[in-house]
mmCIF file of the N, C-alpha and C atoms, coordinates in Angstrom:
data_MODEL
# 
_entry.id   MODEL 
# 
loop_
_atom_site.group_PDB 
_atom_site.id 
_atom_site.type_symbol 
_atom_site.label_atom_id 
_atom_site.label_alt_id 
_atom_site.label_comp_id 
_atom_site.label_asym_id 
_atom_site.label_entity_id 
_atom_site.label_seq_id 
_atom_site.pdbx_PDB_ins_code 
_atom_site.Cartn_x 
_atom_site.Cartn_y 
_atom_site.Cartn_z 
_atom_site.occupancy 
_atom_site.B_iso_or_equiv 
_atom_site.pdbx_formal_charge 
_atom_site.auth_seq_id 
_atom_site.auth_comp_id 
_atom_site.auth_asym_id 
_atom_site.auth_atom_id 
_atom_site.pdbx_PDB_model_num 
ATOM 1   N N  . MET A 1 1  ? 8.105  5.760  -30.877 1.00 0.00 ? 1  MET A N  1 
ATOM 2   C CA . MET A 1 1  ? 7.246  4.644  -30.798 1.00 0.00 ? 1  MET A CA 1 
ATOM 3   C C  . MET A 1 1  ? 8.012  3.473  -30.169 1.00 0.00 ? 1  MET A C  1 
ATOM 4   N N  . GLY A 1 2  ? 6.985  2.484  -29.670 1.00 0.00 ? 2  GLY A N  1 
ATOM 5   C CA . GLY A 1 2  ? 7.648  1.355  -29.038 1.00 0.00 ? 2  GLY A CA 1 
ATOM 6   C C  . GLY A 1 2  ? 8.155  0.405  -30.121 1.00 0.00 ? 2  GLY A C  1 
ATOM 7   N N  . ASP A 1 3  ? 8.571  -0.575 -29.649 1.00 0.00 ? 3  ASP A N  1 
ATOM 8   C CA . ASP A 1 3  ? 9.294  -1.801 -30.491 1.00 0.00 ? 3  ASP A CA 1 
ATOM 9   C C  . ASP A 1 3  ? 7.951  -2.473 -31.086 1.00 0.00 ? 3  ASP A C  1 
ATOM 10  N N  . PRO A 1 4  ? 7.880  -2.553 -32.382 1.00 0.00 ? 4  PRO A N  1 
ATOM 11  C CA . PRO A 1 4  ? 6.689  -3.154 -32.998 1.00 0.00 ? 4  PRO A CA 1 
ATOM 12  C C  . PRO A 1 4  ? 6.809  -4.741 -32.907 1.00 0.00 ? 4  PRO A C  1 
ATOM 13  N N  . THR A 1 5  ? 7.877  -5.186 -32.578 1.00 0.00 ? 5  THR A N  1 
ATOM 14  C CA . THR A 1 5  ? 8.054  -6.794 -32.435 1.00 0.00 ? 5  THR A CA 1 
ATOM 15  C C  . THR A 1 5  ? 7.769  -7.051 -30.926 1.00 0.00 ? 5  THR A C  1 
ATOM 16  N N  . ARG A 1 6  ? 7.695  -6.168 -30.117 1.00 0.00 ? 6  ARG A N  1 
ATOM 17  C CA . ARG A 1 6  ? 7.342  -6.580 -28.753 1.00 0.00 ? 6  ARG A CA 1 
ATOM 18  C C  . ARG A 1 6  ? 5.829  -6.610 -28.474 1.00 0.00 ? 6  ARG A C  1 
ATOM 19  N N  . PRO A 1 7  ? 5.397  -7.720 -27.906 1.00 0.00 ? 7  PRO A N  1 
ATOM 20  C CA . PRO A 1 7  ? 3.837  -7.813 -27.636 1.00 0.00 ? 7  PRO A CA 1 
ATOM 21  C C  . PRO A 1 7  ? 3.319  -6.816 -26.737 1.00 0.00 ? 7  PRO A C  1 
ATOM 22  N N  . PRO A 1 8  ? 2.281  -6.321 -26.828 1.00 0.00 ? 8  PRO A N  1 
ATOM 23  C CA . PRO A 1 8  ? 1.652  -5.298 -25.813 1.00 0.00 ? 8  PRO A CA 1 
ATOM 24  C C  . PRO A 1 8  ? 1.580  -5.985 -24.307 1.00 0.00 ? 8  PRO A C  1 
ATOM 25  N N  . LEU A 1 9  ? 1.909  -5.175 -23.429 1.00 0.00 ? 9  LEU A N  1 
ATOM 26  C CA . LEU A 1 9  ? 1.851  -5.541 -21.974 1.00 0.00 ? 9  LEU A CA 1 
ATOM 27  C C  . LEU A 1 9  ? 0.486  -5.431 -21.576 1.00 0.00 ? 9  LEU A C  1 
ATOM 28  N N  . GLN A 1 10 ? -0.021 -6.405 -20.786 1.00 0.00 ? 10 GLN A N  1 
ATOM 29  C CA . GLN A 1 10 ? -1.373 -6.330 -20.055 1.00 0.00 ? 10 GLN A CA 1 
ATOM 30  C C  . GLN A 1 10 ? -1.102 -5.673 -18.692 1.00 0.00 ? 10 GLN A C  1 
ATOM 31  N N  . LEU A 1 11 ? -1.324 -4.542 -18.555 1.00 0.00 ? 11 LEU A N  1 
ATOM 32  C CA . LEU A 1 11 ? -1.074 -3.817 -17.386 1.00 0.00 ? 11 LEU A CA 1 
ATOM 33  C C  . LEU A 1 11 ? -2.230 -3.543 -16.553 1.00 0.00 ? 11 LEU A C  1 
ATOM 34  N N  . ALA A 1 12 ? -2.171 -3.808 -15.169 1.00 0.00 ? 12 ALA A N  1 
ATOM 35  C CA . ALA A 1 12 ? -3.319 -3.630 -14.376 1.00 0.00 ? 12 ALA A CA 1 
ATOM 36  C C  . ALA A 1 12 ? -2.784 -2.980 -12.879 1.00 0.00 ? 12 ALA A C  1 
ATOM 37  N N  . CYS A 1 13 ? -3.635 -2.284 -12.347 1.00 0.00 ? 13 CYS A N  1 
ATOM 38  C CA . CYS A 1 13 ? -3.342 -1.971 -10.820 1.00 0.00 ? 13 CYS A CA 1 
ATOM 39  C C  . CYS A 1 13 ? -2.886 -2.883 -9.935  1.00 0.00 ? 13 CYS A C  1 
ATOM 40  N N  . GLY A 1 14 ? -1.855 -2.626 -9.187  1.00 0.00 ? 14 GLY A N  1 
ATOM 41  C CA . GLY A 1 14 ? -1.301 -3.632 -8.294  1.00 0.00 ? 14 GLY A CA 1 
ATOM 42  C C  . GLY A 1 14 ? -0.163 -4.474 -8.780  1.00 0.00 ? 14 GLY A C  1 
ATOM 43  N N  . GLN A 1 15 ? 0.098  -4.366 -10.132 1.00 0.00 ? 15 GLN A N  1 
ATOM 44  C CA . GLN A 1 15 ? 1.196  -5.176 -10.722 1.00 0.00 ? 15 GLN A CA 1 
ATOM 45  C C  . GLN A 1 15 ? 2.471  -4.399 -10.346 1.00 0.00 ? 15 GLN A C  1 
ATOM 46  N N  . HIS A 1 16 ? 3.466  -5.175 -10.359 1.00 0.00 ? 16 HIS A N  1 
ATOM 47  C CA . HIS A 1 16 ? 5.002  -4.711 -10.136 1.00 0.00 ? 16 HIS A CA 1 
ATOM 48  C C  . HIS A 1 16 ? 5.532  -4.896 -11.535 1.00 0.00 ? 16 HIS A C  1 
ATOM 49  N N  . VAL A 1 17 ? 6.243  -3.852 -11.976 1.00 0.00 ? 17 VAL A N  1 
ATOM 50  C CA . VAL A 1 17 ? 6.938  -3.797 -13.279 1.00 0.00 ? 17 VAL A CA 1 
ATOM 51  C C  . VAL A 1 17 ? 8.483  -3.335 -13.066 1.00 0.00 ? 17 VAL A C  1 
ATOM 52  N N  . VAL A 1 18 ? 9.155  -3.545 -14.143 1.00 0.00 ? 18 VAL A N  1 
ATOM 53  C CA . VAL A 1 18 ? 10.587 -2.948 -14.073 1.00 0.00 ? 18 VAL A CA 1 
ATOM 54  C C  . VAL A 1 18 ? 10.552 -1.849 -14.934 1.00 0.00 ? 18 VAL A C  1 
ATOM 55  N N  . ILE A 1 19 ? 11.128 -0.593 -14.649 1.00 0.00 ? 19 ILE A N  1 
ATOM 56  C CA . ILE A 1 19 ? 11.207 0.500  -15.276 1.00 0.00 ? 19 ILE A CA 1 
ATOM 57  C C  . ILE A 1 19 ? 12.632 0.686  -15.831 1.00 0.00 ? 19 ILE A C  1 
ATOM 58  N N  . ALA A 1 20 ? 12.854 0.927  -17.050 1.00 0.00 ? 20 ALA A N  1 
ATOM 59  C CA . ALA A 1 20 ? 14.088 1.106  -17.608 1.00 0.00 ? 20 ALA A CA 1 
ATOM 60  C C  . ALA A 1 20 ? 14.898 2.272  -16.997 1.00 0.00 ? 20 ALA A C  1 
ATOM 61  N N  . ALA A 1 21 ? 16.237 2.183  -17.073 1.00 0.00 ? 21 ALA A N  1 
ATOM 62  C CA . ALA A 1 21 ? 17.076 3.216  -16.586 1.00 0.00 ? 21 ALA A CA 1 
ATOM 63  C C  . ALA A 1 21 ? 16.831 4.449  -17.403 1.00 0.00 ? 21 ALA A C  1 
ATOM 64  N N  . PHE A 1 22 ? 17.144 5.583  -16.803 1.00 0.00 ? 22 PHE A N  1 
ATOM 65  C CA . PHE A 1 22 ? 17.059 6.941  -17.521 1.00 0.00 ? 22 PHE A CA 1 
ATOM 66  C C  . PHE A 1 22 ? 17.810 7.806  -16.676 1.00 0.00 ? 22 PHE A C  1 
ATOM 67  N N  . ASP A 1 23 ? 18.325 8.979  -17.418 1.00 0.00 ? 23 ASP A N  1 
ATOM 68  C CA . ASP A 1 23 ? 19.250 9.901  -16.863 1.00 0.00 ? 23 ASP A CA 1 
ATOM 69  C C  . ASP A 1 23 ? 20.143 9.213  -15.788 1.00 0.00 ? 23 ASP A C  1 
ATOM 70  N N  . ASP A 1 24 ? 20.261 9.539  -14.563 1.00 0.00 ? 24 ASP A N  1 
ATOM 71  C CA . ASP A 1 24 ? 21.116 8.850  -13.597 1.00 0.00 ? 24 ASP A CA 1 
ATOM 72  C C  . ASP A 1 24 ? 20.419 7.898  -12.641 1.00 0.00 ? 24 ASP A C  1 
ATOM 73  N N  . ILE A 1 25 ? 19.204 7.505  -13.057 1.00 0.00 ? 25 ILE A N  1 
ATOM 74  C CA . ILE A 1 25 ? 18.361 6.645  -12.203 1.00 0.00 ? 25 ILE A CA 1 
ATOM 75  C C  . ILE A 1 25 ? 18.377 5.271  -12.959 1.00 0.00 ? 25 ILE A C  1 
ATOM 76  N N  . PRO A 1 26 ? 18.809 4.128  -12.104 1.00 0.00 ? 26 PRO A N  1 
ATOM 77  C CA . PRO A 1 26 ? 19.079 2.909  -12.598 1.00 0.00 ? 26 PRO A CA 1 
ATOM 78  C C  . PRO A 1 26 ? 17.712 2.318  -12.789 1.00 0.00 ? 26 PRO A C  1 
ATOM 79  N N  . GLU A 1 27 ? 17.611 1.069  -13.473 1.00 0.00 ? 27 GLU A N  1 
ATOM 80  C CA . GLU A 1 27 ? 16.485 0.341  -13.582 1.00 0.00 ? 27 GLU A CA 1 
ATOM 81  C C  . GLU A 1 27 ? 16.019 0.019  -12.222 1.00 0.00 ? 27 GLU A C  1 
ATOM 82  N N  . HIS A 1 28 ? 14.594 0.130  -12.116 1.00 0.00 ? 28 HIS A N  1 
ATOM 83  C CA . HIS A 1 28 ? 13.931 -0.117 -10.759 1.00 0.00 ? 28 HIS A CA 1 
ATOM 84  C C  . HIS A 1 28 ? 12.577 -0.764 -10.884 1.00 0.00 ? 28 HIS A C  1 
ATOM 85  N N  . GLU A 1 29 ? 12.126 -1.253 -9.598  1.00 0.00 ? 29 GLU A N  1 
ATOM 86  C CA . GLU A 1 29 ? 10.881 -1.888 -9.632  1.00 0.00 ? 29 GLU A CA 1 
ATOM 87  C C  . GLU A 1 29 ? 9.749  -0.745 -9.275  1.00 0.00 ? 29 GLU A C  1 
ATOM 88  N N  . PHE A 1 30 ? 8.598  -0.814 -9.780  1.00 0.00 ? 30 PHE A N  1 
ATOM 89  C CA . PHE A 1 30 ? 7.708  0.024  -9.712  1.00 0.00 ? 30 PHE A CA 1 
ATOM 90  C C  . PHE A 1 30 ? 6.240  -0.516 -9.480  1.00 0.00 ? 30 PHE A C  1 
ATOM 91  N N  . LYS A 1 31 ? 5.429  -0.017 -8.675  1.00 0.00 ? 31 LYS A N  1 
ATOM 92  C CA . LYS A 1 31 ? 4.128  -0.599 -8.466  1.00 0.00 ? 31 LYS A CA 1 
ATOM 93  C C  . LYS A 1 31 ? 3.077  0.156  -9.020  1.00 0.00 ? 31 LYS A C  1 
ATOM 94  N N  . ILE A 1 32 ? 2.294  -0.391 -9.955  1.00 0.00 ? 32 ILE A N  1 
ATOM 95  C CA . ILE A 1 32 ? 1.141  0.371  -10.687 1.00 0.00 ? 32 ILE A CA 1 
ATOM 96  C C  . ILE A 1 32 ? -0.010 0.557  -9.744  1.00 0.00 ? 32 ILE A C  1 
ATOM 97  N N  . THR A 1 33 ? -0.458 2.000  -9.683  1.00 0.00 ? 33 THR A N  1 
ATOM 98  C CA . THR A 1 33 ? -1.696 2.145  -8.887  1.00 0.00 ? 33 THR A CA 1 
ATOM 99  C C  . THR A 1 33 ? -2.860 2.598  -9.825  1.00 0.00 ? 33 THR A C  1 
ATOM 100 N N  . GLU A 1 34 ? -2.429 3.252  -11.131 1.00 0.00 ? 34 GLU A N  1 
ATOM 101 C CA . GLU A 1 34 ? -3.332 3.514  -12.146 1.00 0.00 ? 34 GLU A CA 1 
ATOM 102 C C  . GLU A 1 34 ? -2.873 3.363  -13.469 1.00 0.00 ? 34 GLU A C  1 
ATOM 103 N N  . VAL A 1 35 ? -3.795 2.984  -14.437 1.00 0.00 ? 35 VAL A N  1 
ATOM 104 C CA . VAL A 1 35 ? -3.411 2.912  -15.831 1.00 0.00 ? 35 VAL A CA 1 
ATOM 105 C C  . VAL A 1 35 ? -4.137 3.917  -16.664 1.00 0.00 ? 35 VAL A C  1 
ATOM 106 N N  . PHE A 1 36 ? -3.299 4.667  -17.345 1.00 0.00 ? 36 PHE A N  1 
ATOM 107 C CA . PHE A 1 36 ? -3.818 5.736  -18.196 1.00 0.00 ? 36 PHE A CA 1 
ATOM 108 C C  . PHE A 1 36 ? -3.661 5.191  -19.663 1.00 0.00 ? 36 PHE A C  1 
ATOM 109 N N  . ASP A 1 37 ? -4.077 6.108  -20.638 1.00 0.00 ? 37 ASP A N  1 
ATOM 110 C CA . ASP A 1 37 ? -4.025 5.878  -22.027 1.00 0.00 ? 37 ASP A CA 1 
ATOM 111 C C  . ASP A 1 37 ? -2.618 5.727  -22.575 1.00 0.00 ? 37 ASP A C  1 
ATOM 112 N N  . ASP A 1 38 ? -1.638 6.484  -21.988 1.00 0.00 ? 38 ASP A N  1 
ATOM 113 C CA . ASP A 1 38 ? -0.295 6.298  -22.577 1.00 0.00 ? 38 ASP A CA 1 
ATOM 114 C C  . ASP A 1 38 ? 0.792  6.151  -21.512 1.00 0.00 ? 38 ASP A C  1 
ATOM 115 N N  . CYS A 1 39 ? 0.281  6.036  -20.244 1.00 0.00 ? 39 CYS A N  1 
ATOM 116 C CA . CYS A 1 39 ? 1.336  5.763  -19.178 1.00 0.00 ? 39 CYS A CA 1 
ATOM 117 C C  . CYS A 1 39 ? 0.667  5.105  -17.957 1.00 0.00 ? 39 CYS A C  1 
ATOM 118 N N  . VAL A 1 40 ? 1.624  4.723  -16.978 1.00 0.00 ? 40 VAL A N  1 
ATOM 119 C CA . VAL A 1 40 ? 0.900  4.087  -15.777 1.00 0.00 ? 40 VAL A CA 1 
ATOM 120 C C  . VAL A 1 40 ? 1.285  5.203  -14.601 1.00 0.00 ? 40 VAL A C  1 
ATOM 121 N N  . GLY A 1 41 ? 0.546  5.139  -13.614 1.00 0.00 ? 41 GLY A N  1 
ATOM 122 C CA . GLY A 1 41 ? 0.798  6.011  -12.253 1.00 0.00 ? 41 GLY A CA 1 
ATOM 123 C C  . GLY A 1 41 ? 1.119  5.012  -11.194 1.00 0.00 ? 41 GLY A C  1 
ATOM 124 N N  . GLY A 1 42 ? 2.008  5.468  -10.360 1.00 0.00 ? 42 GLY A N  1 
ATOM 125 C CA . GLY A 1 42 ? 2.395  4.449  -9.200  1.00 0.00 ? 42 GLY A CA 1 
ATOM 126 C C  . GLY A 1 42 ? 3.589  4.871  -8.610  1.00 0.00 ? 42 GLY A C  1 
ATOM 127 N N  . TYR A 1 43 ? 4.076  3.995  -7.633  1.00 0.00 ? 43 TYR A N  1 
ATOM 128 C CA . TYR A 1 43 ? 5.276  4.388  -6.827  1.00 0.00 ? 43 TYR A CA 1 
ATOM 129 C C  . TYR A 1 43 ? 6.450  3.509  -7.098  1.00 0.00 ? 43 TYR A C  1 
ATOM 130 N N  . SER A 1 44 ? 7.728  4.131  -7.143  1.00 0.00 ? 44 SER A N  1 
ATOM 131 C CA . SER A 1 44 ? 8.835  3.359  -7.252  1.00 0.00 ? 44 SER A CA 1 
ATOM 132 C C  . SER A 1 44 ? 9.175  2.453  -5.868  1.00 0.00 ? 44 SER A C  1 
ATOM 133 N N  . LEU A 1 45 ? 9.504  1.323  -6.021  1.00 0.00 ? 45 LEU A N  1 
ATOM 134 C CA . LEU A 1 45 ? 9.584  0.571  -4.776  1.00 0.00 ? 45 LEU A CA 1 
ATOM 135 C C  . LEU A 1 45 ? 11.176 0.358  -4.431  1.00 0.00 ? 45 LEU A C  1 
ATOM 136 N N  . THR A 1 46 ? 12.051 0.455  -5.397  1.00 0.00 ? 46 THR A N  1 
ATOM 137 C CA . THR A 1 46 ? 13.383 0.307  -5.259  1.00 0.00 ? 46 THR A CA 1 
ATOM 138 C C  . THR A 1 46 ? 14.257 1.457  -5.907  1.00 0.00 ? 46 THR A C  1 
ATOM 139 N N  . GLY A 1 47 ? 15.457 1.540  -5.608  1.00 0.00 ? 47 GLY A N  1 
ATOM 140 C CA . GLY A 1 47 ? 16.423 2.621  -6.208  1.00 0.00 ? 47 GLY A CA 1 
ATOM 141 C C  . GLY A 1 47 ? 16.300 3.819  -5.524  1.00 0.00 ? 47 GLY A C  1 
ATOM 142 N N  . PRO A 1 48 ? 16.933 4.891  -6.068  1.00 0.00 ? 48 PRO A N  1 
ATOM 143 C CA . PRO A 1 48 ? 16.971 6.351  -5.546  1.00 0.00 ? 48 PRO A CA 1 
ATOM 144 C C  . PRO A 1 48 ? 15.666 6.953  -5.347  1.00 0.00 ? 48 PRO A C  1 
ATOM 145 N N  . LEU A 1 49 ? 14.593 6.455  -6.134  1.00 0.00 ? 49 LEU A N  1 
ATOM 146 C CA . LEU A 1 49 ? 13.288 7.072  -6.177  1.00 0.00 ? 49 LEU A CA 1 
ATOM 147 C C  . LEU A 1 49 ? 12.253 6.277  -5.364  1.00 0.00 ? 49 LEU A C  1 
ATOM 148 N N  . ALA A 1 50 ? 12.764 5.354  -4.587  1.00 0.00 ? 50 ALA A N  1 
ATOM 149 C CA . ALA A 1 50 ? 11.935 4.559  -3.718  1.00 0.00 ? 50 ALA A CA 1 
ATOM 150 C C  . ALA A 1 50 ? 10.937 5.435  -2.928  1.00 0.00 ? 50 ALA A C  1 
ATOM 151 N N  . GLY A 1 51 ? 9.568  5.130  -3.088  1.00 0.00 ? 51 GLY A N  1 
ATOM 152 C CA . GLY A 1 51 ? 8.656  5.813  -2.408  1.00 0.00 ? 51 GLY A CA 1 
ATOM 153 C C  . GLY A 1 51 ? 8.044  6.970  -3.086  1.00 0.00 ? 51 GLY A C  1 
ATOM 154 N N  . GLU A 1 52 ? 8.730  7.266  -4.272  1.00 0.00 ? 52 GLU A N  1 
ATOM 155 C CA . GLU A 1 52 ? 8.152  8.496  -5.000  1.00 0.00 ? 52 GLU A CA 1 
ATOM 156 C C  . GLU A 1 52 ? 7.212  8.191  -6.114  1.00 0.00 ? 52 GLU A C  1 
ATOM 157 N N  . TYR A 1 53 ? 6.183  8.937  -6.150  1.00 0.00 ? 53 TYR A N  1 
ATOM 158 C CA . TYR A 1 53 ? 5.137  8.772  -7.279  1.00 0.00 ? 53 TYR A CA 1 
ATOM 159 C C  . TYR A 1 53 ? 5.735  9.197  -8.620  1.00 0.00 ? 53 TYR A C  1 
ATOM 160 N N  . GLY A 1 54 ? 5.313  8.517  -9.679  1.00 0.00 ? 54 GLY A N  1 
ATOM 161 C CA . GLY A 1 54 ? 5.663  8.798  -11.051 1.00 0.00 ? 54 GLY A CA 1 
ATOM 162 C C  . GLY A 1 54 ? 4.663  8.393  -12.070 1.00 0.00 ? 54 GLY A C  1 
ATOM 163 N N  . GLU A 1 55 ? 4.834  8.756  -13.227 1.00 0.00 ? 55 GLU A N  1 
ATOM 164 C CA . GLU A 1 55 ? 3.969  8.344  -14.371 1.00 0.00 ? 55 GLU A CA 1 
ATOM 165 C C  . GLU A 1 55 ? 4.795  8.068  -15.471 1.00 0.00 ? 55 GLU A C  1 
ATOM 166 N N  . PRO A 1 56 ? 5.477  6.803  -15.487 1.00 0.00 ? 56 PRO A N  1 
ATOM 167 C CA . PRO A 1 56 ? 6.220  6.394  -16.727 1.00 0.00 ? 56 PRO A CA 1 
ATOM 168 C C  . PRO A 1 56 ? 5.437  6.103  -17.913 1.00 0.00 ? 56 PRO A C  1 
ATOM 169 N N  . ASP A 1 57 ? 5.972  6.284  -19.061 1.00 0.00 ? 57 ASP A N  1 
ATOM 170 C CA . ASP A 1 57 ? 5.290  5.982  -20.391 1.00 0.00 ? 57 ASP A CA 1 
ATOM 171 C C  . ASP A 1 57 ? 5.411  4.492  -20.473 1.00 0.00 ? 57 ASP A C  1 
ATOM 172 N N  . PHE A 1 58 ? 4.401  4.009  -21.264 1.00 0.00 ? 58 PHE A N  1 
ATOM 173 C CA . PHE A 1 58 ? 4.493  2.373  -21.415 1.00 0.00 ? 58 PHE A CA 1 
ATOM 174 C C  . PHE A 1 58 ? 5.891  1.939  -22.016 1.00 0.00 ? 58 PHE A C  1 
ATOM 175 N N  . GLU A 1 59 ? 6.523  2.801  -22.789 1.00 0.00 ? 59 GLU A N  1 
ATOM 176 C CA . GLU A 1 59 ? 7.787  2.430  -23.475 1.00 0.00 ? 59 GLU A CA 1 
ATOM 177 C C  . GLU A 1 59 ? 8.876  2.080  -22.413 1.00 0.00 ? 59 GLU A C  1 
ATOM 178 N N  . MET A 1 60 ? 8.663  2.776  -21.185 1.00 0.00 ? 60 MET A N  1 
ATOM 179 C CA . MET A 1 60 ? 9.678  2.638  -20.107 1.00 0.00 ? 60 MET A CA 1 
ATOM 180 C C  . MET A 1 60 ? 9.659  1.412  -19.390 1.00 0.00 ? 60 MET A C  1 
ATOM 181 N N  . ILE A 1 61 ? 8.446  0.575  -19.661 1.00 0.00 ? 61 ILE A N  1 
ATOM 182 C CA . ILE A 1 61 ? 8.275  -0.553 -18.838 1.00 0.00 ? 61 ILE A CA 1 
ATOM 183 C C  . ILE A 1 61 ? 9.041  -1.785 -19.595 1.00 0.00 ? 61 ILE A C  1 
ATOM 184 N N  . LEU A 1 62 ? 9.894  -2.371 -18.964 1.00 0.00 ? 62 LEU A N  1 
ATOM 185 C CA . LEU A 1 62 ? 10.678 -3.435 -19.436 1.00 0.00 ? 62 LEU A CA 1 
ATOM 186 C C  . LEU A 1 62 ? 10.045 -4.870 -19.461 1.00 0.00 ? 62 LEU A C  1 
ATOM 187 N N  . ARG A 1 63 ? 9.228  -5.115 -18.254 1.00 0.00 ? 63 ARG A N  1 
ATOM 188 C CA . ARG A 1 63 ? 8.651  -6.312 -17.964 1.00 0.00 ? 63 ARG A CA 1 
ATOM 189 C C  . ARG A 1 63 ? 7.799  -6.201 -16.843 1.00 0.00 ? 63 ARG A C  1 
ATOM 190 N N  . VAL A 1 64 ? 6.817  -7.174 -16.788 1.00 0.00 ? 64 VAL A N  1 
ATOM 191 C CA . VAL A 1 64 ? 6.039  -7.303 -15.683 1.00 0.00 ? 64 VAL A CA 1 
ATOM 192 C C  . VAL A 1 64 ? 6.597  -8.263 -14.765 1.00 0.00 ? 64 VAL A C  1 
ATOM 193 N N  . ILE A 1 65 ? 6.472  -8.044 -13.420 1.00 0.00 ? 65 ILE A N  1 
ATOM 194 C CA . ILE A 1 65 ? 7.211  -9.048 -12.494 1.00 0.00 ? 65 ILE A CA 1 
ATOM 195 C C  . ILE A 1 65 ? 6.038  -9.857 -11.810 1.00 0.00 ? 65 ILE A C  1 
ATOM 196 N N  . ASP A 1 66 ? 4.908  -9.201 -11.455 1.00 0.00 ? 66 ASP A N  1 
ATOM 197 C CA . ASP A 1 66 ? 3.816  -9.976 -11.006 1.00 0.00 ? 66 ASP A CA 1 
ATOM 198 C C  . ASP A 1 66 ? 2.666  -9.230 -11.208 1.00 0.00 ? 66 ASP A C  1 
# 
């Protein structure tokens, strides 16, 4: 589960967020194109996955950039 002390993020299509590092992938910027019940869909903008579609869980989102 997520951090209970962290306020819920207000997520919307078009926002840029920072996704936490995982496996060998560093923290990176991501553009949201869809918001689902438990994750967001969109494209990585930076890092080794730039241009790739993904659906990271809400817990992977560190912060909203804009």
